[in-house]
C-alpha positions, -999 to +999 in steps of 0.1 A: -124+097-113-148+068-112-125+049-135-096+054-112-117+042-082-128+011-101-092+003-111-080+008-075-108-015-062-098-041-087-061-039-077-071-040-040-092-071-046-064-088-065-040-080-036-064-095-011-068-126-033-030-131-033-029-126+005-057-152+010-039-177-013-006-171+005-022-176+039-038-208+027-005-222+014+013-212+046-014-227+068-011-260+049+026-260+053+024-253+090-002-280+094+020-305+075+051-296+095+031-299+128+018-333+118+053-345+109+068-333+142+039-349+161+045-382+143+082-381+150+076-372+186+052-401+189+077-425+173+104-413+196+082-416+227+072-452+217+109-461+213+117-446+247+088-462+264+090-496+246+128-498+242+126-505+205+149-493+178+147-491+140+183-504+137+190-540+129+197-561+160+225-581+145+248-551+136+277-546+160+268-509+166+232-517+176+243-533+209+261-501+220+232-479+212+200-475+232+168-458+222+164-443+257+201-433+260+207-451+293+226-481+279+249-461+257+259-439+287+262-467+313+279-494+293+311-474+287+312-465+324+309-501+334+338-511+310+360-483+324+354-493+360+361-530+351+395-522+337 
């Protein structure tokens, strides 16, 4: 009986170790994902507040696009009203 109890303790401890390792891996993944989302949000906020874009300024499409969304929505309306 004591051998069975010792074996079950060993199995229980191994299961707990796997759980701890899985928790640590998941916590690291969540932290990394959270950091990535915060970085993207900060970049988006900076572009909205500063009006900057990662696109090249000399491309034809870059003039029609806006980082804050206002230019791309108002420009076509102005063209439509003007015609």
